N, C-alpha and C positions, 0 to 999 in steps of 0.2 A: 504494500500500500504506500502510495506516495504522499508525502506531507504537503498540504495545500499552502503552508506558510513558507516564506523565503526571506532571507536576509538581504537587504538591499546593499549592494557593494559600492554604489556611487550615487551621488545626489545631483540633480539638475537644479542649480540655484536660480535659474531664470524662470523656473516653473512657479505657478501661483499656488503651490501647496502650502498647507498650514500643518504644523506639527504640534502635538501636545507637549507642553513643558511641565505643567503642574496640574494636579487633580485634588479636589477636596470634596468631602461630603459632610453634612451636618453631624454633630455628635450623636451617638447611639441613643442617648437619653431623650433626644428630641425627635426621633424617627417615627413616633406614633401618629403624628398629624399628617394628613394628606398633603398639606401645603409644604411639607418638608421632604418630599420625594424628589429631590433635586441633586444635581452634581455640578460643581463649579470647575471650569476648565480654563487654564491659562494657555494660550497658544502662541506660536511663533509669529502670529500677526499682531502681537502685542495687545490683544483684547482678552478680557476675562468674560467668558460667557457662562450663563447659568442654563442648564438643560433640565428638562423634565425627565425623570427616570422611566416614566411610563411610555412615552412616545419619542424621546430624544429630540423634541422640538425646543428651540431656543426660547426661554422665558424672559431673559434679560441679557443685555450686553453692557458691561461696565468698561467704559473707555473714555479717557479724556486726554488733554494735550500734554500731560506729564509723562505719558507712556509713549515712547518713541523707539526707533530702531536701535538707539544706543542706550536707552533706559528701559530695559526689559523687566518683566515680572520674574522675581526670584523665589517667591514663596506665596502660598495661598492657604487660607484657613477660615472656616466659619467661626463665628463667635460662639463660645461655649454655652451661653444662656439665651441667645436670640437667633433663631434660624434664618432671619431675614438680613442679618449683618454678615458681610464677608470682609475679611482683611487681606490685603496683599502687599507684599514688599517689592520694592523696585531696586534696581542695581545701584541707584544713586544714594541708597540708604533711607529713602522715604518709605513710610508705611501709611497706606490709605485704608480708611474704613468706609465701606459703601453700604447703603441700604438698598437691597434689591427691589423694594417696592417703588422707589423713585429713580433707580438707576443713576444716582448721583452720589458724589463723595460726601460723607457726613463729617469726617474729621481727617486731617492729615498730620502725621507725626514725622518730625525730622530727627534722625539719629545722628 
């Protein structure tokens, strides 16, 4: 039986492909609510997208002008007590707190 998966040996950087850099899910304690069946994904397109686990449709896209090709997302995590809040860190040392309901930054921390 042949394995359907293959390791890519080279990458075409001119292609418009997006790669997953970080993943996050809400804490287990908050997974009982239907509103919490989501996954946060930081991609190589410098956007943080929130997807529904049911149908993988985009529920929100968190992106602003502080994320750029040279200032990429380096970490991603849901708040431990609020499933609508996502934190992500950037290469420049900045940490942003976003509310998924408004798709806007709530707070920015500079390290």
